[in-house]
Steps between C-alpha positions, in 0.01 A plus 500: 500500500615187688550323170801714407817316609767728645796551266826327596763753598843368599592552865838660418435816299783626285630850575300740291218254430162663559301382803134410495416843642698671222329290235164594641593870492623461143183326373282761676710794359637635825874493417704790371576481131868403532421227754210372292735461201740296709222273620369454146842395383539253790154348432580461126810285567383307809236221452433489874420868511279471193304221671456720809381792290249278320369386838453861609305581182284187555437599862392848398263357234344263752463774760322724245229239468430518877366858560441600859148585595414773744303378808141609552466859629372387839800270545739772401335746749514240780872427438588864480318573827673210676841615374433859605393391851809286539760749367331821627293398804432853611328604179132603520290568801258312723754403772382421849712494812550178695430515873775345718405250764661624819417203718860356462371150437679229310386421148206265498567134419276542196768721341675189370854610576767255603655579832793744464669379818640843572444724798566818304215429251224770509142430413286778352124480441290752309120515445411597140204522270569153361608325826787476747851558363746291696870568480794320662819703506837325553836682514749362246804730545607854546200710397304228313204273578299226345122541496254211468138603459152385434154653470216320686206607285178612653214249470320733264791471252540124542136429439448746217477322167557824317819570694619143454449520121634847428751610767779249436841548664640724765773759434726612788758778492757618755550878497744737671409866486295432187773309319436142394753252649337166428183358353345153488185355351308202637270314260257446792431729790528191725871464425774604733724767346869561566707818485866427552786732599292813551671805640365599839407842367207352315208682661195368312364177360249554220252230409279489189219246469259561212379858534602518869825680579634503859799675656644382831755722678766269645805527727756232402772618738364296792491812726 
């Protein structure tokens, strides 16, 4: 495919001269009959257009020799499941509720966050089936906040070779009354995630890690 040089089309196109897009539509039979006749006439009397059409035919011929192959069934199923979790995080069951830490402590240094340097920043900590969910909420304007977060995995997850081989990344969704407002995926559960410009009416943070699904009820209003 890379061996086909692109046709030379002059920068200044004459009024009425078909564009590359129109030529493609003509070659592939998508033009109305009267328009197709006009393009055919233009191509017949314009060497540059003929060269372009020849290139299009050569491109199609080369593409036909490179058939796409379907991925293995297990790969297709894994990709479909990941897409479904990311675009429809509430689908399916098996959700557990995160338990809020009411000790009003600062986030532990192990969280790996850079200092926000703001007095109005709120720290939220939740205990979950996979570890502690740490959130730092910083107001950004009227009715919006930025949320930085991280999950500190339980030792049983960190040390498990099965979990390390099969779980993969972490999906996080911000929900308001069951409606998805933002979602992010981390390739590793050890990464810090960022949710920017969230409305303060977001009332839940949903986390998916492998087969574990956790919901944390949050208050982003700073009240």
